C-alpha positions in Angstrom: 67.3 124.1 51.8 70.5 124.5 53.8 72.8 121.5 54.1 73.6 120.6 57.7 77.1 119.5 58.6 77.5 116.5 60.9 78.8 117.5 64.3 82.4 116.7 64.6 83.1 114.5 67.6 86.1 115.4 69.8 87.8 112.2 70.8 87.8 111.5 74.6 91.2 111.8 76.2 92.7 108.5 77.3 93.3 109.9 80.8 90.9 112.6 81.8 93.0 113.7 84.7 96.0 114.3 82.4 93.8 116.2 79.9 92.7 118.5 82.7 96.3 119.1 83.7 97.5 119.9 80.2 95.5 123.1 80.1 97.1 124.4 83.3 100.7 123.4 82.9 103.6 125.7 83.6 107.0 125.6 81.9 109.8 124.3 84.1 113.5 123.9 83.1 115.8 122.3 85.6 118.4 119.7 86.2 118.1 116.8 88.6 120.4 114.2 90.1 121.1 111.2 87.7 119.3 108.7 90.0 116.2 110.9 90.1 116.2 111.2 86.3 116.5 107.4 86.1 113.6 107.1 88.4 111.5 109.4 86.2 112.5 107.5 83.1 111.5 104.3 84.7 108.0 105.7 85.4 107.7 106.4 81.7 109.2 103.1 80.5 106.9 101.1 82.8 103.9 102.9 81.4 103.0 104.6 84.7 103.0 107.9 82.8 103.6 109.0 79.3 106.4 111.6 79.6 109.1 112.9 81.8 106.9 115.9 82.6 104.1 113.5 83.6 106.6 111.6 85.8 107.6 114.8 87.5 103.9 115.6 88.1 103.3 112.1 89.5 106.3 112.2 91.8 105.3 115.7 93.1 101.7 114.6 93.5 102.9 111.6 95.6 105.1 113.8 97.7 102.3 116.2 98.3 100.0 113.4 99.4 102.6 112.1 101.8 103.1 115.7 103.2 99.3 116.1 103.6 99.2 112.8 105.5 102.0 113.8 107.8 100.3 117.2 108.5 97.0 115.3 109.3 98.9 112.9 111.6 100.5 115.8 113.5 97.2 117.7 113.8 95.4 114.5 114.9 98.1 113.8 117.5 98.0 117.4 118.7 94.2 117.2 119.0 94.3 114.1 121.1 97.2 115.3 123.2 95.2 118.4 124.1 92.1 116.7 125.2 91.0 116.7 128.8 90.6 113.4 130.6 86.8 113.6 130.2 87.0 114.3 126.5 89.6 111.5 126.1 87.2 109.1 127.8 84.4 110.2 125.5 86.7 109.7 122.4 87.6 106.2 123.7 84.0 105.3 124.2 83.1 106.5 120.7 86.0 104.6 119.2 85.0 101.4 121.1 81.4 101.7 119.9 82.5 102.4 116.3 84.8 99.4 116.4 82.1 97.1 117.6 79.5 98.4 115.0 82.0 98.1 112.1 82.9 94.5 112.9 80.5 93.1 110.4 81.4 95.5 107.6 83.4 94.0 104.7 85.6 97.0 103.8 87.4 94.9 101.1 84.2 93.7 99.6 85.4 90.1 99.8 82.1 88.5 100.9 
């Protein structure tokens, strides 16, 4: 009779997003302004991330999100600026109806 070994359990990572990033990291060696390094150190010391590399990733992620929002805002403005009067009237009507129908929705889940 063969002895069976108990399956070894792999501990779950504390932060699954970080664990996913670890496998696709690239080496970066650079210098930064002293105030930027202090900012990165502060992210680590306040527990928002666990390393300077993580702080750099976090800062870049935030910057990318802000850039994506700016691009979306510009594209949205360009869309509305390019509408005909009739299309603008339709958009205004849709917005008004959506506003009226969403009036009773508790988006903050406070009720």
